[in-house]
C-alpha positions in Angstrom: 53.7 -55.8 9.1 51.2 -56.4 7.0 48.5 -56.4 10.1 50.5 -54.0 11.2 49.8 -51.6 8.0 46.1 -52.8 7.9 45.5 -51.6 12.0 48.0 -48.2 10.4 45.5 -47.8 7.3 42.1 -48.9 9.3 43.3 -45.6 12.3 43.7 -43.5 9.3 40.7 -43.8 8.2 38.3 -43.1 11.8 40.6 -40.5 11.9 39.2 -39.1 8.8 35.9 -40.1 9.5 36.4 -38.3 12.8 37.7 -35.1 11.5 35.3 -35.7 8.6 32.5 -35.3 11.3 33.7 -32.0 12.7 34.4 -30.3 9.6 31.4 -31.0 7.8 28.7 -32.7 9.6 29.2 -32.1 13.2 28.2 -28.0 12.7 25.2 -29.3 10.6 23.7 -31.3 14.2 24.4 -28.2 16.5 22.3 -26.0 13.9 19.9 -27.9 13.7 20.0 -27.9 17.8 19.9 -24.6 17.3 16.5 -24.0 15.9 13.8 -22.3 17.6 11.6 -24.8 15.7 11.2 -27.9 13.4 9.2 -26.4 10.5 10.7 -26.5 7.2 11.5 -22.3 7.8 11.1 -20.8 11.1 9.6 -17.1 11.1 12.8 -16.0 13.1 15.1 -17.2 11.2 16.3 -14.0 9.1 14.9 -11.9 6.8 15.6 -8.3 5.7 12.2 -7.4 5.8 11.3 -9.4 9.1 14.7 -8.0 10.5 13.2 -4.2 9.9 9.4 -4.7 10.8 9.2 -8.3 13.2 10.6 -6.7 16.1 8.2 -8.9 18.7 6.1 -7.1 20.9 6.5 -8.5 24.2 3.7 -8.5 25.2 0.5 -9.1 23.0 -2.3 -9.5 25.5 -3.0 -7.9 28.8 -2.2 -8.7 31.5 -3.3 -8.1 35.2 0.2 -6.6 35.5 0.6 -4.7 32.3 0.5 -0.8 32.6 -0.5 0.4 29.8 2.0 4.2 29.2 -0.2 7.2 29.0 0.5 7.9 25.7 -0.1 4.6 23.9 -3.5 4.8 26.1 -3.9 8.5 24.4 -3.4 6.7 20.8 -6.3 3.8 21.5 -9.0 6.3 22.3 -8.0 8.8 19.7 -9.5 5.7 17.4 -12.8 6.0 19.7 -13.0 9.5 18.3 -14.0 10.6 22.3 -12.1 11.6 25.1 -11.7 9.0 28.0 -9.7 9.1 31.1 -6.7 6.9 31.8 -7.9 6.0 35.1 -11.1 4.4 34.7 -9.7 2.5 31.9 -7.2 1.4 34.5 -10.2 0.5 36.7 -12.1 -1.4 34.7 -9.6 -3.4 33.4 -9.0 -3.6 36.8 -12.7 -5.5 37.0 -12.0 -7.7 34.2 -9.4 -9.2 35.5 -11.3 -10.3 38.8 -13.0 -12.3 36.5 -10.2 -14.1 33.6 -7.2 -15.3 34.3 -4.3 -13.2 35.1 -1.7 -13.6 32.1 -3.0 -15.0 28.6 -2.0 -18.7 27.7 0.4 -18.5 25.0 2.0 -21.6 24.4 5.9 -21.6 24.1 7.6 -22.4 21.1 10.2 -25.2 21.1 13.2 -27.3 19.1 11.3 -29.9 18.8 7.3 -29.1 17.4 6.1 -26.3 14.8 3.1 -25.0 16.0 1.5 -23.8 12.1 -1.3 -21.1 12.4 -4.2 -20.9 10.3 -5.6 -17.5 10.1 -8.6 -17.5 8.0 -10.8 -13.6 7.4 -13.7 -13.2 5.6 -12.8 -12.4 1.9 -15.2 -14.1 -1.0 -12.9 -15.4 -2.3 -12.9 -18.2 0.3 -15.6 -19.6 -2.7 -14.9 -22.6 -4.5 -11.5 -22.5 -3.0 -11.7 -25.9 -1.4 -9.0 -24.9 1.6 -11.2 -26.7 3.9 -8.8 -30.0 4.8 -6.2 -27.7 4.3 -7.3 -25.0 7.6 -8.6 -28.1 9.6 -5.6 -30.1 9.8 -3.2 -26.5 11.1 -2.8 -26.8 15.2 -4.2 -23.5 14.9 -7.5 -21.6 13.2 -8.1 -18.6 13.9 -11.2 -17.3 13.0 -12.4 -13.8 12.7 -15.8 -11.7 14.2 -18.1 -13.6 12.4 -16.9 -15.6 10.4 -19.3 -18.3 9.2 -18.2 -22.4 8.7 -21.6 -24.1 8.7 -22.5 -25.2 5.5 -18.7 -24.0 4.0 -17.0 -26.0 5.6 -14.9 -27.5 2.1 -14.3 -24.2 1.4 -13.3 -22.6 5.3 -13.2 -25.6 7.1 -15.1 -26.6 10.3 -12.1 -26.4 13.5 -12.1 -23.4 15.2 -9.5 -23.3 17.9 -9.5 -19.0 18.3 -12.3 -17.2 17.9 -11.5 -12.9 17.4 -14.0 -10.4 18.2 -15.0 -7.3 19.8 -18.6 -6.3 21.2 -19.5 -5.3 17.6 -19.0 -9.1 15.5 -19.0 -11.3 18.9 -21.3 -14.6 18.1 -21.7 -17.5 20.2 -18.9 -20.1 20.5 -17.8 -23.4 22.3 -16.8 -24.3 25.7 -13.3 -25.0 23.9 -13.2 -22.5 21.8 -10.5 -19.9 22.8 -11.8 -15.8 22.6 -9.5 -13.7 21.9 -10.7 -10.2 22.7 -10.5 -6.8 21.3 -10.8 -3.5 22.9 -11.8 -0.7 20.6 -13.3 1.3 23.5 -13.9 1.8 26.6 -17.6 0.5 26.6 -16.3 -3.3 25.4 -14.7 -3.6 28.6 -18.3 -3.4 30.1 -19.7 -5.6 27.2 -16.6 -7.9 28.4 -17.4 -8.3 31.8 -21.4 -9.3 31.2 -20.4 -11.5 28.9 -18.0 -13.2 31.7 -20.7 -12.9 34.3 -23.5 -15.6 35.2 -27.0 -13.8 35.9 -29.1 -13.8 38.5 -31.1 -16.0 36.8 -29.0 -18.1 36.6 -27.4 -17.3 33.1 -24.0 -19.0 31.9 -21.3 -15.9 30.4 -21.3 -16.4 26.8 -17.8 -18.2 26.4 -15.2 -19.8 28.9 -13.7 -17.4 31.1 -10.8 -19.4 31.6 -9.7 -19.8 28.0 -10.0 -15.3 27.6 -7.2 -13.4 25.4 -6.9 -9.5 26.1 -5.4 -8.1 23.0 -3.2 -5.3 24.7 -4.6 -1.3 22.9 -0.3 -0.6 23.1 -0.3 -4.0 20.5 -2.7 -2.0 17.7 -0.5 1.1 18.0 2.6 -0.9 17.8 0.6 -3.2 14.0 -0.3 0.5 13.4 3.4 2.3 13.2 5.6 -0.8 13.1 3.5 -2.6 10.0 1.5 -0.5 8.4 4.0 3.2 8.7 0.7 4.9 10.1 -1.2 4.0 7.0 -5.0 4.8 7.5 -6.6 5.8 11.2 -6.2 2.5 12.9 -5.5 -1.4 11.8 -8.2 -3.0 11.0 -9.6 -6.3 12.6 -7.8 -9.1 10.3 -4.6 -8.0 9.8 -4.3 -7.1 13.7 -4.6 -10.7 13.9 -2.0 -11.8 11.7 0.4 -10.4 12.7 -0.4 -11.7 16.2 -0.6 -14.7 14.6 3.2 -14.2 13.8 3.5 -13.7 17.8 1.4 -17.2 18.4 2.7 -19.7 15.9 5.7 -20.7 13.6 4.6 -21.0 10.9 1.1 -18.6 10.0 -1.0 -20.2 7.0 -3.2 -17.0 5.8 -6.7 -17.5 4.0 -9.4 -15.5 2.9 -8.5 -11.5 2.7 -8.7 -9.7 -0.1 -11.5 -8.9 -2.7 -13.2 -11.5 -4.2 -12.9 -12.1 -8.1 -15.7 -8.6 -9.0 -13.0 -6.2 -6.5 -15.2 -6.5 -4.5 -14.7 -6.6 -0.1 -17.0 -9.7 0.3 -17.9 -11.7 3.0 -18.4 -15.7 1.4 -21.4 -15.9 3.2 -23.4 -12.4 2.3 -25.0 -11.4 -0.4 -22.7 -7.9 -1.2 -25.8 -4.9 -1.8 -22.9 -2.1 -1.2 -20.6 -2.6 -4.5 -19.0 0.6 -3.5 -18.2 -0.8 0.2 -14.4 -0.8 0.6 -12.5 -1.4 4.2 -14.4 2.0 5.7 -10.8 3.4 7.9 -8.7 0.2 7.1 -5.9 1.0 5.1 -7.4 -2.3 3.4 -5.5 -1.8 0.2 -2.0 -1.4 2.4 -2.4 -4.4 4.2 -3.2 -6.8 1.1 0.2 -5.4 -0.2 1.6 -6.1 3.5 0.1 -9.7 3.2 1.8 -10.3 -0.1 5.1 -8.7 1.1 5.4 -11.2 3.6 4.2 -14.0 1.2 6.9 -13.4 -1.4 9.8 -13.3 1.5 8.1 -16.8 2.6 7.2 -15.1 6.2 3.8 -16.7 5.7 1.6 -18.4 2.5 -0.7 -16.9 1.9 -3.7 -18.2 0.1 -5.4 -15.8 -2.3 -8.3 -17.6 -3.2 -9.6 -18.6 -7.1 
């Protein structure tokens, strides 16, 4: 009888553990399996602000088969302050895609990894920040326009995986850095094609054409309308890069945005001469407030400088 009693107690214990596992632990592991990434918190894990503003834009980059609508084209051409023709735009895009990949390579999200991004703006508030190691630690380091690293490594790092630029802000980059090209006007496509072509004298292209990512003008409008509620003439390159990073990564770290300690919108590598210079046609104040709001909601992490 004692043996039977012991067996019965053992079986009841096993059943109890099984029930406890199913009721309390099993759902936890099921939840983990369904998570889109292994970050402490993934971007898509429900937030009211996130849900209101961040319905992902399906095609942030142009591809050979993407057909820009006339409505989106008309918005895009208006930021240039001049009349342009949709058929000419399509012809230029078609020619460009004879030089670059048919679509941008974007690393897909995965439940077994955490894709981290550092978006490095150019604000003077980066000086003496000592953010360099933290920036370099991220999987992707996205720099904007002419943002420099040499001589500023302690504050801005020295790694660059992606460089956002347009003709007026272009810099030479190495063969492994991904050029993220922002077209603001039709003539930008002409410059892109020239920069990507090998000249008759054997001059090499300015960057690796096999890595090119070309921002979709419709994405620019999406940021203007959805994220900035149509404030300002059009969004800045920096703010569009922040929203783009939210499409590319599971965890986004933002550096170098906003005014410096004197309230000036300066660059960390140069002396600001015009103290009254703000952000031009860009709604810099609204963009900054949105980044702060995103940080409060833990959608991104914002480093404000020292």
